[in-house]
N, CA, C and O atoms as a MOPAC input file, in Angstrom:
PM7 MOZYME 1SCF
protein

 N     16.93100 1     1.56200 1     3.44000 1
 C     17.53700 1     1.05300 1     2.22700 1
 C     16.45500 1     0.90200 1     1.15500 1
 O     15.41500 1     0.28800 1     1.39200 1
 N     16.70900 1     1.45700 1     0.00000 1
 C     15.76400 1     1.36500 1    -1.10800 1
 C     15.74800 1    -0.06400 1    -1.65100 1
 O     16.78400 1    -0.72200 1    -1.75800 1
 N     14.55300 1    -0.52000 1    -1.98600 1
 C     14.38800 1    -1.84500 1    -2.57200 1
 C     14.33200 1    -1.71800 1    -4.08200 1
 O     13.82700 1    -0.73200 1    -4.61800 1
 N     14.85000 1    -2.71600 1    -4.75200 1
 C     14.76700 1    -2.73300 1    -6.21300 1
 C     13.37400 1    -3.17000 1    -6.61500 1
 O     12.92700 1    -4.26300 1    -6.26900 1
 N     12.69900 1    -2.30900 1    -7.34500 1
 C     11.35000 1    -2.65500 1    -7.79100 1
 C     11.23400 1    -2.63300 1    -9.30900 1
 O     10.23500 1    -3.09700 1    -9.86000 1
 N     12.24000 1    -2.10200 1    -9.98800 1
 C     12.19400 1    -2.05100 1   -11.44700 1
 C     12.22100 1    -3.47500 1   -11.98400 1
 O     13.06700 1    -4.28400 1   -11.60100 1
 N     11.29700 1    -3.76100 1   -12.86300 1
 C     11.20800 1    -5.09500 1   -13.45300 1
 C     10.34000 1    -6.06200 1   -12.66600 1
 O     10.05400 1    -7.16200 1   -13.14000 1
 N      9.92200 1    -5.67300 1   -11.48200 1
 C      9.04200 1    -6.52100 1   -10.68000 1
 C      7.59700 1    -6.16800 1   -10.96100 1
 O      7.27100 1    -5.01200 1   -11.23100 1
 N      6.73600 1    -7.16100 1   -10.89700 1
 C      5.31400 1    -6.89000 1   -11.03000 1
 C      4.86500 1    -6.04900 1    -9.84800 1
 O      5.39600 1    -6.17700 1    -8.74500 1
 N      3.88700 1    -5.18900 1   -10.08500 1
 C      3.38200 1    -4.34700 1    -8.99800 1
 C      2.79800 1    -5.20500 1    -7.89000 1
 O      2.89800 1    -4.84300 1    -6.71800 1
 N      2.19200 1    -6.33100 1    -8.23200 1
 C      1.61900 1    -7.19600 1    -7.19700 1
 C      2.70400 1    -7.70800 1    -6.25900 1
 O      2.49200 1    -7.77000 1    -5.04700 1
 N      3.85700 1    -8.07400 1    -6.79800 1
 C      4.96700 1    -8.54700 1    -5.95900 1
 C      5.49600 1    -7.42800 1    -5.07200 1
 O      5.72000 1    -7.61800 1    -3.87600 1
 N      5.69100 1    -6.26400 1    -5.67300 1
 C      6.21300 1    -5.12500 1    -4.91100 1
 C      5.24100 1    -4.68800 1    -3.82500 1
 O      5.64700 1    -4.40000 1    -2.69900 1
 N      3.95300 1    -4.64100 1    -4.16600 1
 C      2.94600 1    -4.22000 1    -3.20000 1
 C      2.84900 1    -5.21500 1    -2.03800 1
 O      2.70100 1    -4.80200 1    -0.88800 1
 N      2.93100 1    -6.50700 1    -2.32300 1
 C      2.91400 1    -7.49700 1    -1.23500 1
 C      4.15400 1    -7.36000 1    -0.36100 1
 O      4.07400 1    -7.50800 1     0.85900 1
 N      5.29000 1    -7.08100 1    -0.97300 1
 C      6.51900 1    -6.85100 1    -0.21700 1
 C      6.33400 1    -5.65300 1     0.71200 1
 O      6.71700 1    -5.70900 1     1.88100 1
 N      5.75500 1    -4.58100 1     0.20200 1
 C      5.48000 1    -3.39300 1     1.01900 1
 C      4.51900 1    -3.71900 1     2.16500 1
 O      4.68900 1    -3.21900 1     3.27600 1
 N      3.52800 1    -4.54000 1     1.90300 1
 C      2.48900 1    -4.87900 1     2.88700 1
 C      2.92800 1    -5.96300 1     3.87100 1
 O      2.25700 1    -6.19100 1     4.87800 1
 N      4.03500 1    -6.62500 1     3.59300 1
 C      4.42200 1    -7.81500 1     4.34600 1
 C      4.54100 1    -7.62300 1     5.85800 1
 O      4.15000 1    -8.53000 1     6.59200 1
 N      5.04900 1    -6.51400 1     6.36500 1
 C      5.11100 1    -6.41000 1     7.83500 1
 C      3.75600 1    -6.59900 1     8.50800 1
 O      3.67600 1    -7.18400 1     9.58800 1
 N      2.69900 1    -6.11200 1     7.88400 1
 C      1.36300 1    -6.29700 1     8.45800 1
 C      0.83700 1    -7.69800 1     8.17200 1
 O      0.21900 1    -8.32200 1     9.03400 1
 N      1.08100 1    -8.18400 1     6.97600 1
 C      0.59500 1    -9.51600 1     6.61100 1
 C      1.32400 1   -10.61000 1     7.38900 1
 O      0.74800 1   -11.66100 1     7.67200 1
 N      2.58200 1   -10.36500 1     7.73400 1
 C      3.35700 1   -11.36100 1     8.47800 1
 C      2.77800 1   -11.60400 1     9.86700 1
 O      2.97300 1   -12.66800 1    10.45400 1
 N      2.06900 1   -10.61300 1    10.38300 1
 C      1.43200 1   -10.75600 1    11.68400 1
 C      0.21100 1   -11.66800 1    11.63100 1
 O     -0.26200 1   -12.15900 1    12.65600 1
 N     -0.28400 1   -11.88200 1    10.42100 1
 C     -1.47200 1   -12.73000 1    10.25100 1
 C     -1.09800 1   -14.18400 1    10.52800 1
 O     -0.09300 1   -14.69200 1    10.03000 1
 N     -1.90100 1   -14.81100 1    11.30300 1
 C     -1.67400 1   -16.22700 1    11.63400 1
 C     -2.46900 1   -17.09500 1    10.66400 1
 O     -3.33900 1   -16.61100 1     9.94000 1
 N     -2.15200 1   -18.37600 1    10.66600 1
 C     -2.96000 1   -19.31600 1     9.88100 1
 C     -4.39800 1   -19.18200 1    10.33100 1
 O     -4.68100 1   -18.99900 1    11.51500 1
 N     -5.29800 1   -19.27500 1     9.37400 1
 C     -6.70300 1   -19.15500 1     9.71800 1
 C     -7.23700 1   -17.74600 1     9.60900 1
 O     -8.41200 1   -17.50100 1     9.88300 1
 N     -6.37400 1   -16.80400 1     9.20600 1
 C     -6.84500 1   -15.43600 1     9.01600 1
 C     -7.84200 1   -15.43900 1     7.85800 1
 O     -7.68400 1   -16.18000 1     6.88800 1
 N     -8.84000 1   -14.62300 1     7.97400 1
 C     -9.87900 1   -14.61500 1     6.94800 1
 C     -9.48300 1   -13.72100 1     5.77100 1
 O     -8.61300 1   -12.85700 1     5.88100 1
 N    -10.14200 1   -13.95800 1     4.66300 1
 C     -9.93700 1   -13.13100 1     3.47900 1
 C    -10.28000 1   -11.68000 1     3.80000 1
 O     -9.59500 1   -10.76800 1     3.33800 1
 N    -11.32800 1   -11.45800 1     4.58400 1
 C    -11.73000 1   -10.10200 1     4.94200 1
 C    -10.64900 1    -9.39500 1     5.75700 1
 O    -10.43700 1    -8.19400 1     5.59000 1
 N     -9.96900 1   -10.12100 1     6.63000 1
 C     -8.89600 1    -9.52200 1     7.42100 1
 C     -7.71400 1    -9.14000 1     6.52700 1
 O     -7.11300 1    -8.08000 1     6.70500 1
 N     -7.38800 1    -9.99500 1     5.58100 1
 C     -6.30800 1    -9.67700 1     4.64200 1
 C     -6.69100 1    -8.47000 1     3.79600 1
 O     -5.87100 1    -7.57900 1     3.57500 1
 N     -7.92300 1    -8.43700 1     3.32700 1
 C     -8.38500 1    -7.30300 1     2.52100 1
 C     -8.31900 1    -5.99700 1     3.29400 1
 O     -8.00800 1    -4.95300 1     2.71900 1
 N     -8.60500 1    -6.04100 1     4.58200 1
 C     -8.52400 1    -4.82900 1     5.40200 1
 C     -7.08800 1    -4.31200 1     5.46300 1
 O     -6.84600 1    -3.11200 1     5.33000 1
 N     -6.14600 1    -5.21900 1     5.66400 1
 C     -4.72500 1    -4.83400 1     5.66900 1
 C     -4.35000 1    -4.22600 1     4.31900 1
 O     -3.69400 1    -3.18600 1     4.26200 1
 N     -4.76700 1    -4.87700 1     3.23800 1
 C     -4.41300 1    -4.38900 1     1.90300 1
 C     -5.04600 1    -3.03600 1     1.60400 1
 O     -4.44400 1    -2.22200 1     0.90400 1
 N     -6.24400 1    -2.77700 1     2.11600 1
 C     -6.86400 1    -1.45500 1     1.92700 1
 C     -6.01800 1    -0.35900 1     2.58100 1
 O     -5.85600 1     0.73100 1     2.03200 1
 N     -5.49000 1    -0.66800 1     3.74900 1
 C     -4.64800 1     0.30600 1     4.45900 1
 C     -3.35600 1     0.54900 1     3.68800 1
 O     -2.98600 1     1.69700 1     3.44200 1
 N     -2.67100 1    -0.51700 1     3.30800 1
 C     -1.38800 1    -0.35300 1     2.62200 1
 C     -1.57800 1     0.25100 1     1.22700 1
 O     -0.73700 1     1.02000 1     0.76100 1
 N     -2.67600 1    -0.09500 1     0.57000 1
 C     -3.01000 1     0.49000 1    -0.74000 1
 C     -3.20100 1     2.00100 1    -0.59800 1
 O     -2.69900 1     2.77500 1    -1.41300 1
 N     -3.92100 1     2.41200 1     0.42900 1
 C     -4.17700 1     3.84500 1     0.64500 1
 C     -2.88400 1     4.60400 1     0.88700 1
 O     -2.69100 1     5.69600 1     0.35300 1
 N     -2.00400 1     4.03200 1     1.68500 1
 C     -0.72900 1     4.70100 1     1.97100 1
 C      0.12800 1     4.74600 1     0.71200 1
 O      0.67300 1     5.79700 1     0.37300 1
 N      0.25300 1     3.61600 1     0.01600 1
 C      1.08400 1     3.54700 1    -1.20000 1
 C      0.66200 1     4.63700 1    -2.18700 1
 O      1.48800 1     5.43200 1    -2.63400 1
 N     -0.62400 1     4.66800 1    -2.52100 1
 C     -1.08800 1     5.62700 1    -3.51700 1
 C     -1.04200 1     7.06300 1    -3.01200 1
 O     -0.73700 1     7.96900 1    -3.78800 1
 N     -1.33300 1     7.29800 1    -1.74900 1
 C     -1.28100 1     8.66300 1    -1.20100 1
 C      0.13000 1     9.23200 1    -1.30400 1
 O      0.31300 1    10.37000 1    -1.73600 1
 N      1.11900 1     8.44600 1    -0.90900 1
 C      2.50500 1     8.91500 1    -0.98200 1
 C      2.89400 1     9.17500 1    -2.43400 1
 O      3.53900 1    10.18000 1    -2.73400 1
 N      2.50600 1     8.27900 1    -3.33200 1
 C      2.86300 1     8.46600 1    -4.74000 1
 C      2.14700 1     9.65300 1    -5.36400 1
 O      2.76500 1    10.42700 1    -6.09400 1
 N      0.85100 1     9.81400 1    -5.09100 1
 C      0.13400 1    10.97400 1    -5.61400 1
 C      0.80400 1    12.26300 1    -5.13600 1
 O      1.02200 1    13.18000 1    -5.92800 1
 N      1.12600 1    12.33500 1    -3.85600 1
 C      1.74700 1    13.55000 1    -3.31900 1
 C      3.12100 1    13.79400 1    -3.93300 1
 O      3.48200 1    14.93800 1    -4.21000 1
 N      3.87700 1    12.74700 1    -4.14300 1
 C      5.19400 1    12.89300 1    -4.76800 1
 C      5.03600 1    13.43200 1    -6.19000 1
 O      5.76300 1    14.33900 1    -6.59600 1
 N      4.10300 1    12.88300 1    -6.93100 1
 C      3.87900 1    13.32700 1    -8.30900 1
 C      3.33000 1    14.75100 1    -8.36600 1
 O      3.64400 1    15.50400 1    -9.28800 1
 N      2.51100 1    15.12100 1    -7.38100 1
 C      1.91400 1    16.45900 1    -7.33400 1
 C      2.85700 1    17.49200 1    -6.72600 1
 O      2.73400 1    18.68800 1    -6.99000 1
 N      3.79200 1    17.02800 1    -5.91700 1
 C      4.69400 1    17.95800 1    -5.22800 1
 C      4.04900 1    18.62000 1    -4.02900 1
 O      4.39800 1    19.74700 1    -3.67800 1
 N      3.09200 1    17.91900 1    -3.38400 1
 C      2.47300 1    18.45900 1    -2.17600 1
 C      2.17100 1    17.32500 1    -1.19400 1
 O      2.69500 1    16.22000 1    -1.34000 1
 N      1.33600 1    17.59400 1    -0.20400 1
 C      1.03500 1    16.57900 1     0.82100 1
 C     -0.46900 1    16.37000 1     0.99800 1
 O     -0.90700 1    15.91700 1     2.05600 1
 N     -1.24700 1    16.68700 1    -0.00300 1
 C     -2.70600 1    16.63400 1     0.09400 1
 C     -3.22300 1    15.26500 1     0.54300 1
 O     -4.02200 1    15.18800 1     1.47600 1
 N     -2.78500 1    14.19900 1    -0.09600 1
 C     -3.34100 1    12.88100 1     0.18200 1
 C     -2.83100 1    12.29000 1     1.49900 1
 O     -3.58700 1    11.64700 1     2.22800 1
 N     -1.56300 1    12.50500 1     1.79700 1
 C     -1.03300 1    12.02900 1     3.08400 1
 C     -1.70200 1    12.78400 1     4.22200 1
 O     -2.00000 1    12.19700 1     5.26200 1
 N     -1.94000 1    14.07300 1     4.03900 1
 C     -2.63900 1    14.86000 1     5.05600 1
 C     -4.04000 1    14.29900 1     5.29900 1
 O     -4.47700 1    14.19500 1     6.44500 1
 N     -4.74500 1    13.93600 1     4.22400 1
 C     -6.08000 1    13.33900 1     4.37500 1
 C     -6.01200 1    12.02800 1     5.14900 1
 O     -6.85900 1    11.77200 1     6.00600 1
 N     -5.01200 1    11.19500 1     4.85600 1
 C     -4.85700 1     9.94300 1     5.60100 1
 C     -4.66400 1    10.22500 1     7.08800 1
 O     -5.29800 1     9.60400 1     7.94100 1
 N     -3.79200 1    11.15800 1     7.37600 1
 C     -3.52700 1    11.49900 1     8.77300 1
 C     -4.78500 1    12.00900 1     9.46300 1
 O     -5.02900 1    11.68700 1    10.62600 1
 N     -5.57200 1    12.78800 1     8.76800 1
 C     -6.80300 1    13.32300 1     9.35200 1
 C     -7.80400 1    12.21700 1     9.67300 1
 O     -8.55000 1    12.32500 1    10.64500 1
 N     -7.82800 1    11.16200 1     8.87500 1
 C     -8.75700 1    10.06000 1     9.15100 1
 C     -8.38100 1     9.31600 1    10.43000 1
 O     -9.20400 1     8.59600 1    10.99700 1
 N     -7.15500 1     9.48500 1    10.88000 1
 C     -6.68800 1     8.78200 1    12.07400 1
 C     -6.63700 1     9.68400 1    13.31000 1
 O     -6.11900 1     9.28200 1    14.35200 1
 N     -7.16400 1    10.87800 1    13.19900 1
 C     -7.17000 1    11.77300 1    14.36900 1
 C     -7.88100 1    11.09600 1    15.52300 1
 O     -8.97100 1    10.55000 1    15.35700 1
 N     -7.26500 1    11.13400 1    16.68500 1
 C     -7.85600 1    10.53400 1    17.87600 1
 C     -7.59100 1     9.04100 1    18.01900 1
 O     -7.95300 1     8.45100 1    19.03700 1
 N     -6.97100 1     8.42300 1    17.02900 1
 C     -6.65600 1     6.98600 1    17.06800 1
 C     -5.13600 1     6.84900 1    17.06900 1
 O     -4.50700 1     6.79400 1    16.01200 1
 N     -4.54900 1     6.79500 1    18.27600 1
 C     -3.09100 1     6.77600 1    18.38100 1
 C     -2.47000 1     5.56800 1    17.70400 1
 O     -1.44500 1     5.69700 1    17.03500 1
 N     -3.06800 1     4.40200 1    17.86500 1
 C     -2.51300 1     3.20100 1    17.23100 1
 C     -2.62300 1     3.28700 1    15.70900 1
 O     -1.67300 1     2.98100 1    14.98800 1
 N     -3.78800 1     3.70400 1    15.23500 1
 C     -3.97900 1     3.85000 1    13.79500 1
 C     -3.03300 1     4.88000 1    13.20500 1
 O     -2.45900 1     4.67000 1    12.13600 1
 N     -2.87600 1     5.98300 1    13.89800 1
 C     -1.98500 1     7.04900 1    13.42300 1
 C     -0.54000 1     6.56000 1    13.39100 1
 O      0.19700 1     6.85100 1    12.44900 1
 N     -0.13800 1     5.81900 1    14.42000 1
 C      1.21800 1     5.27000 1    14.44800 1
 C      1.46100 1     4.30800 1    13.30600 1
 O      2.52300 1     4.33100 1    12.68300 1
 N      0.48800 1     3.46800 1    13.03000 1
 C      0.59200 1     2.51800 1    11.92500 1
 C      0.72900 1     3.25000 1    10.59300 1
 O      1.58500 1     2.91000 1     9.77500 1
 N     -0.11300 1     4.24900 1    10.38100 1
 C     -0.05700 1     5.02900 1     9.13700 1
 C      1.30600 1     5.70600 1     8.99100 1
 O      1.89100 1     5.69300 1     7.90800 1
 N      1.81200 1     6.29200 1    10.06900 1
 C      3.11200 1     6.97100 1    10.01400 1
 C      4.23500 1     5.98600 1     9.68800 1
 O      5.13900 1     6.31500 1     8.92000 1
 N      4.18600 1     4.78400 1    10.26200 1
 C      5.21000 1     3.77600 1     9.95400 1
 C      5.15000 1     3.36500 1     8.48900 1
 O      6.18300 1     3.19700 1     7.84100 1
 N      3.93900 1     3.20300 1     7.97200 1
 C      3.79900 1     2.81200 1     6.56500 1
 C      4.24100 1     3.93500 1     5.62600 1
 O      4.85000 1     3.66700 1     4.59100 1
 N      3.94600 1     5.17000 1     5.97000 1
 C      4.39500 1     6.30800 1     5.15700 1
 C      5.92100 1     6.32100 1     5.10900 1
 O      6.51000 1     6.47100 1     4.03900 1
 N      6.55400 1     6.16400 1     6.25800 1
 C      8.02000 1     6.14600 1     6.30800 1
 C      8.58200 1     4.96200 1     5.51500 1
 O      9.57200 1     5.10500 1     4.79700 1
 N      7.95100 1     3.80100 1     5.64900 1
 C      8.40800 1     2.61400 1     4.90300 1
 C      8.30700 1     2.85700 1     3.40000 1
 O      9.22600 1     2.52500 1     2.65200 1
 N      7.19400 1     3.43600 1     2.95800 1
 C      7.02200 1     3.70800 1     1.52700 1
 C      8.09200 1     4.66000 1     1.03600 1
 O      8.73000 1     4.41000 1     0.01300 1
 N      8.29200 1     5.74300 1     1.75300 1
 C      9.27300 1     6.75200 1     1.32400 1
 C     10.70200 1     6.23200 1     1.37200 1
 O     11.48500 1     6.47400 1     0.45300 1
 N     11.04100 1     5.52200 1     2.43600 1
 C     12.42700 1     5.09100 1     2.62900 1
 C     12.81600 1     3.85500 1     1.83200 1
 O     13.94400 1     3.75800 1     1.34900 1
 N     11.89800 1     2.91400 1     1.69300 1
 C     12.25400 1     1.65500 1     1.05100 1
 C     11.70500 1     1.49700 1    -0.36400 1
 O     12.26700 1     0.75200 1    -1.16700 1
 N     10.62500 1     2.18600 1    -0.66900 1
 C      9.97000 1     2.03600 1    -1.97400 1
 C      9.75000 1     3.38300 1    -2.65600 1
 O      8.92500 1     3.49600 1    -3.56200 1
 N     10.48000 1     4.39200 1    -2.22500 1
 C     10.27000 1     5.75100 1    -2.70000 1
 C     10.51200 1     5.96500 1    -4.18500 1
 O      9.95100 1     6.88900 1    -4.77300 1
 N     11.33200 1     5.13200 1    -4.79500 1
 C     11.61000 1     5.27600 1    -6.22300 1
 C     10.50600 1     4.69100 1    -7.09700 1
 O     10.47700 1     4.93900 1    -8.30200 1
 N      9.61400 1     3.93100 1    -6.51400 1
 C      8.54200 1     3.28300 1    -7.27800 1
 C      7.29400 1     4.15200 1    -7.20700 1
 O      6.58500 1     4.15000 1    -6.20100 1
 N      7.02900 1     4.88700 1    -8.26700 1
 C      5.91200 1     5.82700 1    -8.28400 1
 C      4.70600 1     5.29000 1    -9.04400 1
 O      3.83500 1     6.05600 1    -9.45500 1
 N      4.65700 1     3.97500 1    -9.23000 1
 C      3.49700 1     3.39000 1    -9.88900 1
 C      2.26800 1     3.54700 1    -8.99400 1
 O      2.33600 1     3.40400 1    -7.77400 1
 N      1.15400 1     3.84300 1    -9.64100 1
 C     -0.12600 1     3.96500 1    -8.94500 1
 C     -0.83800 1     2.62000 1    -9.06200 1
 O     -0.98200 1     2.07500 1   -10.15700 1
 N     -1.27300 1     2.09900 1    -7.93700 1
 C     -1.99200 1     0.83400 1    -7.94700 1
 C     -3.45400 1     1.11300 1    -8.27200 1
 O     -4.10300 1     1.94100 1    -7.63300 1
 N     -3.95300 1     0.40900 1    -9.27300 1
 C     -5.35500 1     0.53800 1    -9.64800 1
 C     -6.17000 1    -0.50100 1    -8.90600 1
 O     -6.20000 1    -0.52300 1    -7.67500 1
 N     -6.81500 1    -1.34200 1    -9.64700 1
 C     -7.60600 1    -2.40100 1    -9.02900 1
 C     -6.68300 1    -3.50300 1    -8.51800 1
 O     -5.62800 1    -3.78000 1    -9.08900 1
 N     -7.11600 1    -4.11500 1    -7.43200 1
 C     -6.38600 1    -5.25800 1    -6.90300 1
 C     -7.40400 1    -6.23300 1    -6.33800 1
 O     -8.55900 1    -5.87900 1    -6.09800 1
 N     -6.96600 1    -7.44500 1    -6.13200 1
 C     -7.87900 1    -8.43300 1    -5.57300 1
 C     -7.12800 1    -9.61500 1    -5.01200 1
 O     -5.95600 1    -9.84000 1    -5.31300 1
 N     -7.82800 1   -10.35900 1    -4.19500 1
 C     -7.25700 1   -11.54300 1    -3.58200 1
 C     -8.25000 1   -12.69100 1    -3.76300 1
 O     -9.45200 1   -12.52500 1    -3.55500 1
 N     -7.73500 1   -13.84400 1    -4.15000 1
 C     -8.57200 1   -15.02600 1    -4.34500 1
 C     -7.90200 1   -16.22600 1    -3.69300 1
 O     -6.69800 1   -16.22200 1    -3.43500 1
 N     -8.69300 1   -17.23900 1    -3.43500 1
 C     -8.17600 1   -18.47800 1    -2.87700 1
 C     -8.04200 1   -19.47500 1    -4.02100 1
 O     -9.00900 1   -19.74000 1    -4.73500 1
 N     -6.84200 1   -20.02900 1    -4.19500 1
 C     -6.57800 1   -21.02300 1    -5.22400 1
 C     -5.84400 1   -22.19200 1    -4.57200 1
 O     -4.73600 1   -22.03900 1    -4.05900 1
 N     -6.47200 1   -23.34200 1    -4.60100 1
 C     -5.87700 1   -24.56400 1    -4.03900 1
 C     -5.38000 1   -24.35100 1    -2.61000 1
 O     -4.28700 1   -24.78700 1    -2.24800 1
 N     -6.19900 1   -23.67600 1    -1.80900 1
 C     -5.88100 1   -23.49100 1    -0.40100 1
 C     -4.90100 1   -22.37100 1    -0.09900 1
 O     -4.51400 1   -22.18400 1     1.05400 1
 N     -4.49400 1   -21.62300 1    -1.11800 1
 C     -3.57300 1   -20.51200 1    -0.90700 1
 C     -4.17800 1   -19.23100 1    -1.47300 1
 O     -4.89000 1   -19.24400 1    -2.47700 1
 N     -3.87100 1   -18.12900 1    -0.79700 1
 C     -4.32800 1   -16.84700 1    -1.29700 1
 C     -3.43700 1   -16.41300 1    -2.45300 1
 O     -2.21600 1   -16.56200 1    -2.40100 1
 N     -4.06000 1   -15.87500 1    -3.49200 1
 C     -3.35700 1   -15.31600 1    -4.65000 1
 C     -3.75100 1   -13.85700 1    -4.76700 1
 O     -4.91200 1   -13.49000 1    -4.58600 1
 N     -2.77600 1   -13.04700 1    -5.06800 1
 C     -3.00000 1   -11.60600 1    -5.14700 1
 C     -2.70700 1   -11.12100 1    -6.55200 1
 O     -1.76300 1   -11.57900 1    -7.19500 1
 N     -3.52500 1   -10.19100 1    -7.02600 1
 C     -3.27400 1    -9.55400 1    -8.31500 1
 C     -3.47900 1    -8.05400 1    -8.14500 1
 O     -4.26700 1    -7.60600 1    -7.31200 1
 N     -2.76300 1    -7.30400 1    -8.94200 1
 C     -2.90700 1    -5.84300 1    -8.92300 1
 C     -2.54600 1    -5.31000 1   -10.29500 1
 O     -1.74500 1    -5.90600 1   -11.01600 1
 N     -3.14000 1    -4.18600 1   -10.64900 1
 C     -2.75300 1    -3.55000 1   -11.89800 1
 C     -2.28600 1    -2.12600 1   -11.61900 1
 O     -2.54100 1    -1.55000 1   -10.56100 1
 N     -1.60000 1    -1.59700 1   -12.60200 1
 C     -0.99200 1    -0.27600 1   -12.49200 1
 C     -1.82200 1     0.71300 1   -13.30200 1
 O     -2.31000 1     0.39700 1   -14.38600 1
 N     -1.96800 1     1.89800 1   -12.76200 1
 C     -2.64700 1     2.98500 1   -13.45800 1
 C     -1.60500 1     4.02600 1   -13.86400 1
 O     -0.67300 1     4.32400 1   -13.11700 1
 N     -1.78500 1     4.55700 1   -15.04000 1
 C     -0.91500 1     5.62600 1   -15.51200 1
 C     -1.40100 1     6.93200 1   -14.90200 1
 O     -2.51500 1     7.36500 1   -15.19500 1
 N     -0.59600 1     7.56700 1   -14.06300 1
 C     -1.05900 1     8.79200 1   -13.39700 1
 C     -1.19700 1     9.98800 1   -14.32600 1
 O     -1.79700 1    10.99400 1   -13.94900 1
 N     -0.65700 1     9.89700 1   -15.52300 1
 C     -0.70500 1    11.06700 1   -16.42300 1
 C     -2.13600 1    11.40600 1   -16.81900 1
 O     -2.43600 1    12.56800 1   -17.09300 1
 N     -3.02700 1    10.41300 1   -16.85600 1
 C     -4.40800 1    10.67600 1   -17.22800 1
 C     -5.33300 1    10.88200 1   -16.04100 1
 O     -6.54000 1    11.05100 1   -16.21200 1
 N     -4.77500 1    10.86800 1   -14.84400 1
 C     -5.58200 1    11.00300 1   -13.63300 1
 C     -5.58900 1    12.43300 1   -13.13600 1
 O     -4.63300 1    13.18600 1   -13.32100 1
 N     -6.68400 1    12.78100 1   -12.50600 1
 C     -6.72000 1    14.08600 1   -11.83900 1
 C     -6.06500 1    13.90700 1   -10.48400 1
 O     -6.62600 1    13.29600 1    -9.57500 1
 N     -4.88700 1    14.44500 1   -10.37400 1
 C     -4.14500 1    14.31600 1    -9.12300 1
 C     -4.52000 1    15.47200 1    -8.28000 1
 O     -4.02900 1    15.60300 1    -7.15900 1

């Protein structure tokens, strides 16, 4: 089922996309562990979008190649690719810089959008 992302901030949508992995995080998870999860989901999000905009599979193929020989990693990447395409496929925004900070004992996330028209895809 496609999710409505029009009108939502990219940070909200990206966290929603990343939530299955983040939900596994228990209290006491470190900032570095959260950042690692976000690096993975960021890579999948942008790879799928770049390939959709380009009309090929260059970036998703590169992701898959990085996981050769790692069955768990490859399975995770494949699940995230399917999630992006099936649930967030209409959202072709490219995530630029993002970051996570601690504010009053809670993690806060920010992200910005890049216009793909000026990028070398």
